[in-house]
ChimeraX commands (.cxc) that place a marker at each C-alpha (Angstrom):
marker #1 position 69.42,-45.40,-48.98 radius 0.5
marker #1 position 69.01,-42.55,-46.51 radius 0.5
marker #1 position 65.49,-41.64,-45.33 radius 0.5
marker #1 position 64.33,-38.09,-45.68 radius 0.5
marker #1 position 63.28,-36.14,-42.59 radius 0.5
marker #1 position 59.58,-37.00,-42.92 radius 0.5
marker #1 position 60.21,-40.70,-43.43 radius 0.5
marker #1 position 62.61,-40.76,-40.47 radius 0.5
marker #1 position 60.05,-39.15,-38.19 radius 0.5
marker #1 position 57.37,-41.60,-39.32 radius 0.5
marker #1 position 59.68,-44.53,-38.64 radius 0.5
marker #1 position 60.50,-43.28,-35.14 radius 0.5
marker #1 position 56.82,-42.67,-34.35 radius 0.5
marker #1 position 55.88,-46.15,-35.57 radius 0.5
marker #1 position 58.62,-47.71,-33.45 radius 0.5
marker #1 position 57.46,-45.82,-30.37 radius 0.5
marker #1 position 53.82,-46.74,-30.95 radius 0.5
marker #1 position 54.90,-50.38,-30.88 radius 0.5
marker #1 position 56.57,-49.90,-27.50 radius 0.5
marker #1 position 53.82,-47.87,-25.80 radius 0.5
marker #1 position 52.17,-49.37,-22.70 radius 0.5
marker #1 position 49.20,-48.38,-20.61 radius 0.5
marker #1 position 49.65,-47.18,-17.04 radius 0.5
marker #1 position 47.60,-45.58,-14.29 radius 0.5
marker #1 position 48.64,-42.05,-13.35 radius 0.5
marker #1 position 47.93,-41.70,-9.63 radius 0.5
marker #1 position 46.39,-38.71,-7.91 radius 0.5
marker #1 position 46.74,-38.37,-4.13 radius 0.5
marker #1 position 44.07,-36.73,-1.99 radius 0.5
marker #1 position 44.54,-36.18,1.77 radius 0.5
marker #1 position 42.25,-38.40,3.82 radius 0.5
marker #1 position 41.92,-41.84,5.35 radius 0.5
marker #1 position 41.62,-44.75,2.96 radius 0.5
marker #1 position 38.97,-47.36,3.68 radius 0.5
marker #1 position 39.05,-49.51,6.80 radius 0.5
marker #1 position 36.18,-51.62,5.40 radius 0.5
marker #1 position 38.14,-53.16,2.54 radius 0.5
marker #1 position 41.68,-52.84,1.15 radius 0.5
marker #1 position 42.07,-49.98,-1.30 radius 0.5
marker #1 position 44.95,-47.99,-2.74 radius 0.5
marker #1 position 46.43,-45.44,-0.37 radius 0.5
marker #1 position 49.57,-43.91,1.08 radius 0.5
marker #1 position 50.30,-43.77,4.79 radius 0.5
marker #1 position 47.71,-44.46,7.46 radius 0.5
marker #1 position 47.01,-48.09,8.35 radius 0.5
marker #1 position 47.94,-50.95,6.02 radius 0.5
marker #1 position 45.87,-54.05,5.41 radius 0.5
marker #1 position 48.05,-56.97,6.49 radius 0.5
marker #1 position 47.57,-60.73,6.99 radius 0.5
marker #1 position 45.81,-61.42,10.28 radius 0.5
marker #1 position 48.25,-62.77,12.88 radius 0.5
marker #1 position 51.36,-61.20,11.30 radius 0.5
marker #1 position 53.04,-58.39,13.21 radius 0.5
marker #1 position 54.23,-55.02,11.94 radius 0.5
marker #1 position 57.31,-55.58,9.70 radius 0.5
marker #1 position 60.74,-54.67,11.06 radius 0.5
marker #1 position 64.00,-53.87,9.28 radius 0.5
marker #1 position 66.26,-56.93,8.90 radius 0.5
marker #1 position 69.27,-54.60,8.91 radius 0.5
marker #1 position 68.75,-52.45,12.02 radius 0.5
marker #1 position 65.75,-54.05,13.76 radius 0.5
marker #1 position 63.64,-50.86,13.73 radius 0.5
marker #1 position 59.99,-50.94,12.71 radius 0.5
marker #1 position 59.50,-50.04,9.07 radius 0.5
marker #1 position 57.48,-47.07,7.85 radius 0.5
marker #1 position 54.35,-48.04,5.92 radius 0.5
marker #1 position 54.60,-46.24,2.59 radius 0.5
marker #1 position 51.63,-47.44,0.54 radius 0.5
marker #1 position 49.36,-50.24,-0.58 radius 0.5
marker #1 position 48.15,-50.48,-4.17 radius 0.5
marker #1 position 45.19,-52.41,-5.56 radius 0.5
marker #1 position 46.35,-54.20,-8.69 radius 0.5
marker #1 position 43.05,-55.66,-9.93 radius 0.5
marker #1 position 41.48,-52.52,-11.37 radius 0.5
marker #1 position 43.01,-52.75,-14.85 radius 0.5
marker #1 position 44.76,-50.09,-16.88 radius 0.5
marker #1 position 48.29,-51.34,-16.21 radius 0.5
marker #1 position 50.46,-54.46,-16.13 radius 0.5
marker #1 position 49.35,-56.79,-13.34 radius 0.5
marker #1 position 51.72,-59.40,-11.87 radius 0.5
marker #1 position 49.89,-62.70,-12.13 radius 0.5
marker #1 position 46.59,-62.71,-10.22 radius 0.5
marker #1 position 47.80,-60.74,-7.20 radius 0.5
marker #1 position 45.35,-58.12,-5.95 radius 0.5
marker #1 position 47.38,-55.97,-3.59 radius 0.5
marker #1 position 50.97,-54.72,-3.26 radius 0.5
marker #1 position 52.39,-53.23,-0.05 radius 0.5
marker #1 position 55.57,-51.21,0.49 radius 0.5
marker #1 position 57.30,-50.68,3.85 radius 0.5
marker #1 position 60.65,-48.89,4.14 radius 0.5
marker #1 position 63.24,-48.24,6.85 radius 0.5
marker #1 position 63.63,-44.52,7.40 radius 0.5
marker #1 position 66.80,-44.99,9.48 radius 0.5
marker #1 position 68.71,-47.12,6.96 radius 0.5
marker #1 position 67.40,-45.17,3.98 radius 0.5
marker #1 position 68.58,-41.80,5.23 radius 0.5
marker #1 position 72.09,-43.12,5.89 radius 0.5
marker #1 position 72.65,-44.33,2.32 radius 0.5
marker #1 position 73.64,-41.48,-0.01 radius 0.5
marker #1 position 74.48,-43.50,-3.15 radius 0.5
marker #1 position 73.18,-42.17,-6.46 radius 0.5
marker #1 position 71.41,-45.48,-7.18 radius 0.5
marker #1 position 70.23,-47.87,-4.47 radius 0.5
marker #1 position 68.81,-51.32,-5.21 radius 0.5
marker #1 position 66.77,-52.77,-2.37 radius 0.5
marker #1 position 65.06,-56.13,-2.75 radius 0.5
marker #1 position 62.50,-57.01,-0.11 radius 0.5
marker #1 position 63.98,-57.52,3.41 radius 0.5
marker #1 position 66.97,-55.30,2.58 radius 0.5
marker #1 position 65.87,-52.27,4.57 radius 0.5
marker #1 position 62.34,-52.63,3.23 radius 0.5
marker #1 position 59.42,-55.04,2.99 radius 0.5
marker #1 position 57.75,-55.50,-0.39 radius 0.5
marker #1 position 54.91,-57.95,-0.77 radius 0.5
marker #1 position 52.15,-59.08,-3.10 radius 0.5
marker #1 position 48.90,-60.48,-1.68 radius 0.5
marker #1 position 45.88,-62.32,-3.02 radius 0.5
marker #1 position 42.77,-61.28,-1.15 radius 0.5
marker #1 position 41.28,-64.77,-1.23 radius 0.5
marker #1 position 44.38,-66.48,0.15 radius 0.5
marker #1 position 44.18,-65.32,3.76 radius 0.5
marker #1 position 42.17,-62.91,5.90 radius 0.5
marker #1 position 43.49,-59.34,6.04 radius 0.5
marker #1 position 42.77,-56.58,8.53 radius 0.5
marker #1 position 43.95,-53.00,9.12 radius 0.5
marker #1 position 47.14,-53.08,11.18 radius 0.5
marker #1 position 47.52,-50.67,14.09 radius 0.5
marker #1 position 50.44,-48.23,13.92 radius 0.5
marker #1 position 53.01,-49.38,16.51 radius 0.5
marker #1 position 53.46,-47.03,19.45 radius 0.5
marker #1 position 57.22,-47.39,18.96 radius 0.5
marker #1 position 56.97,-45.45,15.69 radius 0.5
marker #1 position 55.49,-42.45,17.49 radius 0.5
marker #1 position 53.26,-39.76,16.02 radius 0.5
marker #1 position 55.99,-38.64,13.60 radius 0.5
marker #1 position 56.94,-42.16,12.59 radius 0.5
marker #1 position 54.12,-42.82,10.16 radius 0.5
marker #1 position 53.08,-41.05,6.99 radius 0.5
marker #1 position 49.89,-38.98,6.78 radius 0.5
marker #1 position 47.06,-40.83,5.07 radius 0.5
marker #1 position 46.22,-40.20,1.41 radius 0.5
marker #1 position 43.56,-41.74,-0.79 radius 0.5
marker #1 position 44.56,-42.67,-4.34 radius 0.5
marker #1 position 42.68,-42.51,-7.62 radius 0.5
marker #1 position 44.03,-43.58,-11.01 radius 0.5
marker #1 position 43.63,-42.25,-14.54 radius 0.5
marker #1 position 44.54,-44.55,-17.48 radius 0.5
marker #1 position 47.22,-43.15,-19.79 radius 0.5
marker #1 position 49.71,-44.22,-22.41 radius 0.5
marker #1 position 53.36,-44.35,-21.44 radius 0.5
marker #1 position 56.54,-44.72,-23.48 radius 0.5
marker #1 position 60.08,-45.64,-22.48 radius 0.5
marker #1 position 62.67,-43.04,-21.57 radius 0.5
marker #1 position 65.27,-42.19,-24.20 radius 0.5
marker #1 position 67.93,-43.93,-22.08 radius 0.5
marker #1 position 66.10,-47.24,-22.58 radius 0.5
marker #1 position 65.62,-47.03,-26.35 radius 0.5
marker #1 position 68.70,-45.16,-27.61 radius 0.5
marker #1 position 70.35,-48.30,-29.01 radius 0.5
marker #1 position 67.14,-49.58,-30.60 radius 0.5
marker #1 position 66.37,-46.23,-32.22 radius 0.5
marker #1 position 69.93,-45.88,-33.46 radius 0.5
marker #1 position 69.39,-49.13,-35.38 radius 0.5
marker #1 position 66.38,-47.55,-37.14 radius 0.5
marker #1 position 68.49,-44.72,-38.57 radius 0.5
marker #1 position 72.22,-45.10,-37.89 radius 0.5
marker #1 position 72.91,-42.39,-40.47 radius 0.5
marker #1 position 71.00,-39.72,-38.53 radius 0.5
marker #1 position 72.49,-39.93,-35.04 radius 0.5
marker #1 position 72.45,-36.16,-34.53 radius 0.5
marker #1 position 68.70,-35.98,-35.21 radius 0.5
marker #1 position 67.52,-39.06,-33.33 radius 0.5
marker #1 position 67.17,-37.57,-29.85 radius 0.5
marker #1 position 65.10,-34.65,-31.15 radius 0.5
marker #1 position 63.11,-37.01,-33.37 radius 0.5
marker #1 position 62.39,-39.25,-30.41 radius 0.5
marker #1 position 60.83,-36.41,-28.43 radius 0.5
marker #1 position 58.71,-35.37,-31.42 radius 0.5
marker #1 position 57.54,-38.99,-31.73 radius 0.5
marker #1 position 56.82,-39.01,-27.99 radius 0.5
marker #1 position 54.54,-35.98,-28.36 radius 0.5
marker #1 position 52.74,-37.65,-31.25 radius 0.5
marker #1 position 52.24,-41.04,-29.57 radius 0.5
marker #1 position 51.16,-39.56,-26.23 radius 0.5
marker #1 position 48.97,-37.01,-28.03 radius 0.5
marker #1 position 50.41,-34.18,-25.99 radius 0.5
marker #1 position 49.15,-35.57,-22.67 radius 0.5
marker #1 position 50.93,-34.52,-19.48 radius 0.5
marker #1 position 54.51,-35.78,-19.83 radius 0.5
marker #1 position 55.85,-34.77,-16.41 radius 0.5
marker #1 position 56.77,-37.74,-14.23 radius 0.5
marker #1 position 54.09,-38.68,-11.68 radius 0.5
marker #1 position 53.19,-41.43,-9.26 radius 0.5
marker #1 position 52.02,-44.27,-11.47 radius 0.5
marker #1 position 51.21,-47.97,-11.69 radius 0.5
marker #1 position 52.71,-49.82,-14.64 radius 0.5
marker #1 position 54.20,-48.22,-17.72 radius 0.5
marker #1 position 57.88,-47.32,-17.89 radius 0.5
marker #1 position 60.33,-45.76,-15.42 radius 0.5
marker #1 position 60.98,-42.05,-15.92 radius 0.5
marker #1 position 64.63,-42.02,-14.92 radius 0.5
marker #1 position 66.31,-39.20,-13.05 radius 0.5
marker #1 position 69.67,-40.47,-14.27 radius 0.5
marker #1 position 70.93,-43.47,-16.23 radius 0.5
marker #1 position 68.74,-46.45,-17.02 radius 0.5
marker #1 position 68.89,-49.11,-14.28 radius 0.5
marker #1 position 66.81,-52.30,-14.62 radius 0.5
marker #1 position 67.36,-54.89,-11.85 radius 0.5
marker #1 position 67.25,-58.65,-12.26 radius 0.5
marker #1 position 65.02,-60.73,-10.02 radius 0.5
marker #1 position 67.06,-61.76,-6.96 radius 0.5
marker #1 position 65.02,-64.95,-6.69 radius 0.5
marker #1 position 65.11,-66.39,-10.23 radius 0.5
marker #1 position 67.45,-63.97,-12.11 radius 0.5
marker #1 position 64.60,-63.32,-14.53 radius 0.5
marker #1 position 63.31,-60.15,-16.15 radius 0.5
marker #1 position 61.52,-57.57,-14.02 radius 0.5
marker #1 position 58.86,-55.06,-15.04 radius 0.5
marker #1 position 57.99,-51.71,-13.56 radius 0.5
marker #1 position 55.08,-52.12,-11.17 radius 0.5
marker #1 position 55.01,-48.59,-9.72 radius 0.5
marker #1 position 56.85,-45.28,-9.69 radius 0.5
marker #1 position 56.84,-42.87,-6.74 radius 0.5
marker #1 position 57.78,-39.21,-7.07 radius 0.5
marker #1 position 59.15,-37.15,-4.18 radius 0.5
marker #1 position 57.29,-33.90,-3.58 radius 0.5
marker #1 position 56.15,-31.30,-1.09 radius 0.5
marker #1 position 52.81,-33.00,-0.42 radius 0.5
marker #1 position 54.12,-36.31,0.89 radius 0.5
marker #1 position 57.55,-36.71,2.52 radius 0.5
marker #1 position 58.52,-40.26,1.59 radius 0.5
marker #1 position 60.99,-42.04,3.91 radius 0.5
marker #1 position 63.79,-42.33,1.32 radius 0.5
marker #1 position 64.08,-38.53,1.09 radius 0.5
marker #1 position 62.86,-35.68,-1.10 radius 0.5
marker #1 position 65.77,-35.90,-3.55 radius 0.5
marker #1 position 65.06,-39.47,-4.63 radius 0.5
marker #1 position 62.63,-41.06,-7.05 radius 0.5
marker #1 position 61.56,-44.65,-6.39 radius 0.5
marker #1 position 60.86,-47.39,-8.93 radius 0.5
marker #1 position 59.21,-50.61,-7.79 radius 0.5
marker #1 position 60.06,-53.57,-10.03 radius 0.5
marker #1 position 58.38,-56.97,-9.99 radius 0.5
marker #1 position 59.46,-60.33,-11.38 radius 0.5
marker #1 position 57.66,-61.06,-14.66 radius 0.5
marker #1 position 56.14,-64.29,-13.29 radius 0.5
marker #1 position 56.21,-63.36,-10.53 radius 0.5
marker #1 position 58.17,-66.26,-9.09 radius 0.5
marker #1 position 57.42,-65.33,-5.45 radius 0.5
marker #1 position 55.08,-62.95,-3.54 radius 0.5
marker #1 position 58.18,-61.01,-2.43 radius 0.5
marker #1 position 59.99,-61.05,-5.79 radius 0.5
marker #1 position 60.06,-57.25,-5.88 radius 0.5
marker #1 position 62.91,-54.74,-5.89 radius 0.5
marker #1 position 62.84,-51.05,-5.03 radius 0.5
marker #1 position 65.31,-48.93,-6.99 radius 0.5
marker #1 position 66.01,-45.44,-5.59 radius 0.5
marker #1 position 67.62,-42.87,-7.83 radius 0.5
marker #1 position 68.90,-39.44,-6.87 radius 0.5
marker link #1:1,2 radius 0.2
marker link #1:2,3 radius 0.2
marker link #1:3,4 radius 0.2
marker link #1:4,5 radius 0.2
marker link #1:5,6 radius 0.2
marker link #1:6,7 radius 0.2
marker link #1:7,8 radius 0.2
marker link #1:8,9 radius 0.2
marker link #1:9,10 radius 0.2
marker link #1:10,11 radius 0.2
marker link #1:11,12 radius 0.2
marker link #1:12,13 radius 0.2
marker link #1:13,14 radius 0.2
marker link #1:14,15 radius 0.2
marker link #1:15,16 radius 0.2
marker link #1:16,17 radius 0.2
marker link #1:17,18 radius 0.2
marker link #1:18,19 radius 0.2
marker link #1:19,20 radius 0.2
marker link #1:20,21 radius 0.2
marker link #1:21,22 radius 0.2
marker link #1:22,23 radius 0.2
marker link #1:23,24 radius 0.2
marker link #1:24,25 radius 0.2
marker link #1:25,26 radius 0.2
marker link #1:26,27 radius 0.2
marker link #1:27,28 radius 0.2
marker link #1:28,29 radius 0.2
marker link #1:29,30 radius 0.2
marker link #1:30,31 radius 0.2
marker link #1:31,32 radius 0.2
marker link #1:32,33 radius 0.2
marker link #1:33,34 radius 0.2
marker link #1:34,35 radius 0.2
marker link #1:35,36 radius 0.2
marker link #1:36,37 radius 0.2
marker link #1:37,38 radius 0.2
marker link #1:38,39 radius 0.2
marker link #1:39,40 radius 0.2
marker link #1:40,41 radius 0.2
marker link #1:41,42 radius 0.2
marker link #1:42,43 radius 0.2
marker link #1:43,44 radius 0.2
marker link #1:44,45 radius 0.2
marker link #1:45,46 radius 0.2
marker link #1:46,47 radius 0.2
marker link #1:47,48 radius 0.2
marker link #1:48,49 radius 0.2
marker link #1:49,50 radius 0.2
marker link #1:50,51 radius 0.2
marker link #1:51,52 radius 0.2
marker link #1:52,53 radius 0.2
marker link #1:53,54 radius 0.2
marker link #1:54,55 radius 0.2
marker link #1:55,56 radius 0.2
marker link #1:56,57 radius 0.2
marker link #1:57,58 radius 0.2
marker link #1:58,59 radius 0.2
marker link #1:59,60 radius 0.2
marker link #1:60,61 radius 0.2
marker link #1:61,62 radius 0.2
marker link #1:62,63 radius 0.2
marker link #1:63,64 radius 0.2
marker link #1:64,65 radius 0.2
marker link #1:65,66 radius 0.2
marker link #1:66,67 radius 0.2
marker link #1:67,68 radius 0.2
marker link #1:68,69 radius 0.2
marker link #1:69,70 radius 0.2
marker link #1:70,71 radius 0.2
marker link #1:71,72 radius 0.2
marker link #1:72,73 radius 0.2
marker link #1:73,74 radius 0.2
marker link #1:74,75 radius 0.2
marker link #1:75,76 radius 0.2
marker link #1:76,77 radius 0.2
marker link #1:77,78 radius 0.2
marker link #1:78,79 radius 0.2
marker link #1:79,80 radius 0.2
marker link #1:80,81 radius 0.2
marker link #1:81,82 radius 0.2
marker link #1:82,83 radius 0.2
marker link #1:83,84 radius 0.2
marker link #1:84,85 radius 0.2
marker link #1:85,86 radius 0.2
marker link #1:86,87 radius 0.2
marker link #1:87,88 radius 0.2
marker link #1:88,89 radius 0.2
marker link #1:89,90 radius 0.2
marker link #1:90,91 radius 0.2
marker link #1:91,92 radius 0.2
marker link #1:92,93 radius 0.2
marker link #1:93,94 radius 0.2
marker link #1:94,95 radius 0.2
marker link #1:95,96 radius 0.2
marker link #1:96,97 radius 0.2
marker link #1:97,98 radius 0.2
marker link #1:98,99 radius 0.2
marker link #1:99,100 radius 0.2
marker link #1:100,101 radius 0.2
marker link #1:101,102 radius 0.2
marker link #1:102,103 radius 0.2
marker link #1:103,104 radius 0.2
marker link #1:104,105 radius 0.2
marker link #1:105,106 radius 0.2
marker link #1:106,107 radius 0.2
marker link #1:107,108 radius 0.2
marker link #1:108,109 radius 0.2
marker link #1:109,110 radius 0.2
marker link #1:110,111 radius 0.2
marker link #1:111,112 radius 0.2
marker link #1:112,113 radius 0.2
marker link #1:113,114 radius 0.2
marker link #1:114,115 radius 0.2
marker link #1:115,116 radius 0.2
marker link #1:116,117 radius 0.2
marker link #1:117,118 radius 0.2
marker link #1:118,119 radius 0.2
marker link #1:119,120 radius 0.2
marker link #1:120,121 radius 0.2
marker link #1:121,122 radius 0.2
marker link #1:122,123 radius 0.2
marker link #1:123,124 radius 0.2
marker link #1:124,125 radius 0.2
marker link #1:125,126 radius 0.2
marker link #1:126,127 radius 0.2
marker link #1:127,128 radius 0.2
marker link #1:128,129 radius 0.2
marker link #1:129,130 radius 0.2
marker link #1:130,131 radius 0.2
marker link #1:131,132 radius 0.2
marker link #1:132,133 radius 0.2
marker link #1:133,134 radius 0.2
marker link #1:134,135 radius 0.2
marker link #1:135,136 radius 0.2
marker link #1:136,137 radius 0.2
marker link #1:137,138 radius 0.2
marker link #1:138,139 radius 0.2
marker link #1:139,140 radius 0.2
marker link #1:140,141 radius 0.2
marker link #1:141,142 radius 0.2
marker link #1:142,143 radius 0.2
marker link #1:143,144 radius 0.2
marker link #1:144,145 radius 0.2
marker link #1:145,146 radius 0.2
marker link #1:146,147 radius 0.2
marker link #1:147,148 radius 0.2
marker link #1:148,149 radius 0.2
marker link #1:149,150 radius 0.2
marker link #1:150,151 radius 0.2
marker link #1:151,152 radius 0.2
marker link #1:152,153 radius 0.2
marker link #1:153,154 radius 0.2
marker link #1:154,155 radius 0.2
marker link #1:155,156 radius 0.2
marker link #1:156,157 radius 0.2
marker link #1:157,158 radius 0.2
marker link #1:158,159 radius 0.2
marker link #1:159,160 radius 0.2
marker link #1:160,161 radius 0.2
marker link #1:161,162 radius 0.2
marker link #1:162,163 radius 0.2
marker link #1:163,164 radius 0.2
marker link #1:164,165 radius 0.2
marker link #1:165,166 radius 0.2
marker link #1:166,167 radius 0.2
marker link #1:167,168 radius 0.2
marker link #1:168,169 radius 0.2
marker link #1:169,170 radius 0.2
marker link #1:170,171 radius 0.2
marker link #1:171,172 radius 0.2
marker link #1:172,173 radius 0.2
marker link #1:173,174 radius 0.2
marker link #1:174,175 radius 0.2
marker link #1:175,176 radius 0.2
marker link #1:176,177 radius 0.2
marker link #1:177,178 radius 0.2
marker link #1:178,179 radius 0.2
marker link #1:179,180 radius 0.2
marker link #1:180,181 radius 0.2
marker link #1:181,182 radius 0.2
marker link #1:182,183 radius 0.2
marker link #1:183,184 radius 0.2
marker link #1:184,185 radius 0.2
marker link #1:185,186 radius 0.2
marker link #1:186,187 radius 0.2
marker link #1:187,188 radius 0.2
marker link #1:188,189 radius 0.2
marker link #1:189,190 radius 0.2
marker link #1:190,191 radius 0.2
marker link #1:191,192 radius 0.2
marker link #1:192,193 radius 0.2
marker link #1:193,194 radius 0.2
marker link #1:194,195 radius 0.2
marker link #1:195,196 radius 0.2
marker link #1:196,197 radius 0.2
marker link #1:197,198 radius 0.2
marker link #1:198,199 radius 0.2
marker link #1:199,200 radius 0.2
marker link #1:200,201 radius 0.2
marker link #1:201,202 radius 0.2
marker link #1:202,203 radius 0.2
marker link #1:203,204 radius 0.2
marker link #1:204,205 radius 0.2
marker link #1:205,206 radius 0.2
marker link #1:206,207 radius 0.2
marker link #1:207,208 radius 0.2
marker link #1:208,209 radius 0.2
marker link #1:209,210 radius 0.2
marker link #1:210,211 radius 0.2
marker link #1:211,212 radius 0.2
marker link #1:212,213 radius 0.2
marker link #1:213,214 radius 0.2
marker link #1:214,215 radius 0.2
marker link #1:215,216 radius 0.2
marker link #1:216,217 radius 0.2
marker link #1:217,218 radius 0.2
marker link #1:218,219 radius 0.2
marker link #1:219,220 radius 0.2
marker link #1:220,221 radius 0.2
marker link #1:221,222 radius 0.2
marker link #1:222,223 radius 0.2
marker link #1:223,224 radius 0.2
marker link #1:224,225 radius 0.2
marker link #1:225,226 radius 0.2
marker link #1:226,227 radius 0.2
marker link #1:227,228 radius 0.2
marker link #1:228,229 radius 0.2
marker link #1:229,230 radius 0.2
marker link #1:230,231 radius 0.2
marker link #1:231,232 radius 0.2
marker link #1:232,233 radius 0.2
marker link #1:233,234 radius 0.2
marker link #1:234,235 radius 0.2
marker link #1:235,236 radius 0.2
marker link #1:236,237 radius 0.2
marker link #1:237,238 radius 0.2
marker link #1:238,239 radius 0.2
marker link #1:239,240 radius 0.2
marker link #1:240,241 radius 0.2
marker link #1:241,242 radius 0.2
marker link #1:242,243 radius 0.2
marker link #1:243,244 radius 0.2
marker link #1:244,245 radius 0.2
marker link #1:245,246 radius 0.2
marker link #1:246,247 radius 0.2
marker link #1:247,248 radius 0.2
marker link #1:248,249 radius 0.2
marker link #1:249,250 radius 0.2
marker link #1:250,251 radius 0.2
marker link #1:251,252 radius 0.2
marker link #1:252,253 radius 0.2
marker link #1:253,254 radius 0.2
marker link #1:254,255 radius 0.2
marker link #1:255,256 radius 0.2
marker link #1:256,257 radius 0.2
marker link #1:257,258 radius 0.2
marker link #1:258,259 radius 0.2
view
């Protein structure tokens, strides 16, 4: 029996409500983040284990650019295990040379991605290496987060939604976006920097497997290129940071870049 238009829309909305996750939408404000304790921030000086040197690129040997560190213990999004802090370093030289539409970079493949527990080892702000020069680092930004609901992109649910109403294929895409407006209650839908939630793809859906255990990965963060902050992978790319569901290792993270 075919559903009428109202029943179809209700079914799509119910399905999307079931899939909704919480995330933190991130707002960047120019200024130095704290040197008294680790806090979320872009650029500037990272907090890094005492005694460890500035990370270098395993591919070209150049020092990596510090992109950001994110506190994970504030709530409002999926948290990988009991890790408190996530740091992202990236090689500007290798990143600019790769012009593929989709780039998958696990840690140590032109980047350094790492989870830390604050109680495991002492951390301290790491000095910017002179070799990076004044232009080598990113300007410092403080970060604040606002809890929000997030839903998957159409690319990730098309098959599942088709199963709800295989007779109404022509109406499903439109119905999905109406359901999205209802579930999100008309909150800002434009893609932003965020912790947790779902990836807002620029192109096709692309979920990596964990390179360490071949297990499922979840979105830990999304970074949006913009005029305010020139990220080292270029203005035309959006970055998605995935983390092993366990996670099985402190470096079981993968950065997916999409143009």
